[in-house]
C-alpha positions in Angstrom: 12.8 -9.2 -8.9 12.0 -7.1 -6.1 8.9 -9.3 -4.8 9.7 -13.0 -5.0 6.6 -14.3 -3.3 3.1 -13.4 -2.8 3.4 -14.2 1.0 5.5 -10.8 1.0 2.5 -8.7 2.1 0.8 -7.9 5.8 -1.2 -10.5 7.6 -4.0 -8.0 7.5 -4.3 -8.4 3.6 -4.7 -12.2 4.1 -7.6 -11.7 6.6 -9.3 -9.2 4.9 -8.9 -10.9 1.3 -10.8 -13.9 3.1 -13.5 -11.6 4.2 -13.9 -10.1 0.8 -14.1 -13.6 -0.7 -16.9 -14.6 1.7 -18.8 -11.3 2.2 -18.3 -9.2 -0.5 -17.1 -11.1 -3.8 -18.6 -8.7 -6.3 -17.2 -5.5 -4.8 -15.0 -3.2 -6.6 -12.2 -1.1 -5.3 -9.9 1.5 -6.4 -6.4 2.3 -4.9 -4.3 5.4 -5.7 -0.5 5.9 -5.0 0.4 9.1 -3.6 4.3 9.9 -2.9 4.2 12.2 0.2 7.7 13.2 -0.3 7.7 16.4 -2.4 10.3 16.8 -5.2 10.8 13.2 -5.8 10.9 12.5 -9.7 9.6 8.9 -10.2 9.0 9.3 -13.9 12.3 7.9 -15.2 11.5 4.7 -13.3 8.2 4.2 -14.8 9.4 1.4 -17.2 11.2 -0.4 -14.3 7.9 -0.1 -12.0 6.1 -1.7 -14.9 8.7 -4.5 -15.5 8.6 -5.4 -11.7 4.7 -5.2 -11.9 4.8 -8.0 -14.5 7.0 -10.0 -12.6 4.9 -9.6 -9.6 1.9 -10.8 -11.8 3.8 -13.9 -12.7 3.8 -15.1 -9.2 1.7 -17.9 -7.8 1.5 -19.6 -4.4 3.7 -22.6 -4.1 2.4 -25.7 -2.4 4.8 -25.1 0.4 3.3 -21.6 0.8 -0.2 -22.9 0.7 0.6 -25.6 3.3 2.1 -22.8 5.4 -1.3 -20.7 5.2 -3.3 -23.9 5.9 -1.5 -23.9 9.3 -3.4 -20.5 10.2 -6.4 -21.7 12.1 -8.5 -18.5 11.0 -7.9 -19.1 7.4 -10.5 -21.4 5.8 -9.9 -24.2 3.4 -12.0 -22.8 0.6 -10.0 -19.6 0.8 -6.6 -21.5 0.6 -8.1 -23.4 -2.6 -8.9 -20.0 -4.0 -5.2 -18.7 -3.5 -4.0 -22.0 -5.3 -5.8 -20.6 -8.2 -5.0 -16.9 -7.7 -2.6 -14.5 -9.4 -2.4 -10.7 -9.7 -3.5 -9.3 -12.9 -1.7 -6.2 -14.3 -4.8 -5.2 -16.4 -6.2 -3.6 -13.1 -3.0 -1.3 -12.8 -2.2 1.9 -14.5 1.1 3.8 -14.1 1.5 7.1 -15.8 3.4 10.3 -15.2 1.3 12.8 -13.6 -0.7 15.2 -15.8 0.8 18.0 -13.8 4.2 17.2 -15.6 6.2 17.7 -12.1 7.9 14.4 -11.9 5.2 12.5 -10.0 3.7 9.5 -11.2 0.1 8.2 -10.8 -0.5 4.7 -9.9 -4.2 3.4 -9.8 -5.4 0.0 -9.3 -9.2 -0.4 -10.3 -11.0 -3.8 -10.4 -12.7 -6.3 -8.3 -11.6 -6.0 -4.7 -11.0 -9.8 -4.4 -8.5 -9.6 -7.2 -6.9 -6.2 -6.3 -6.5 -6.3 -2.5 -3.0 -8.0 -2.7 -1.7 -5.4 -5.0 -1.0 -2.5 -2.4 1.7 -3.6 -0.2 4.1 -5.4 -3.1 3.4 -2.3 -5.3 4.6 0.0 -2.6 7.6 -2.0 -1.9 8.3 -1.9 -5.8 8.1 1.9 -6.0 10.3 2.1 -2.8 13.0 -0.1 -4.0 
């Protein structure tokens, strides 16, 4: 398992997720992965990326992690309560070979912003590893 904790993300993601919860709970978002290094054939790794995605989606915040987040003065208690119930859902992620058949892969994340915002950093880590 490449990512072993939902805390393994940018601080920015937590602060933005709280804003989304409080200000834009019904908003939808779409993210797309683009490998900027030409000639990198990621197609052979699609199954491994999917396996890691499913492992990522099995993670939940532990009580110790939630207690740690509660120490951050700018995170509100209702947001921490939301995180106690939160998990990532693979149904929002599509991984496929590029239609161009050039070795590139297409990863898109589509769904409620509140439920997709934490995918970006760990998915990039998974593809990188």
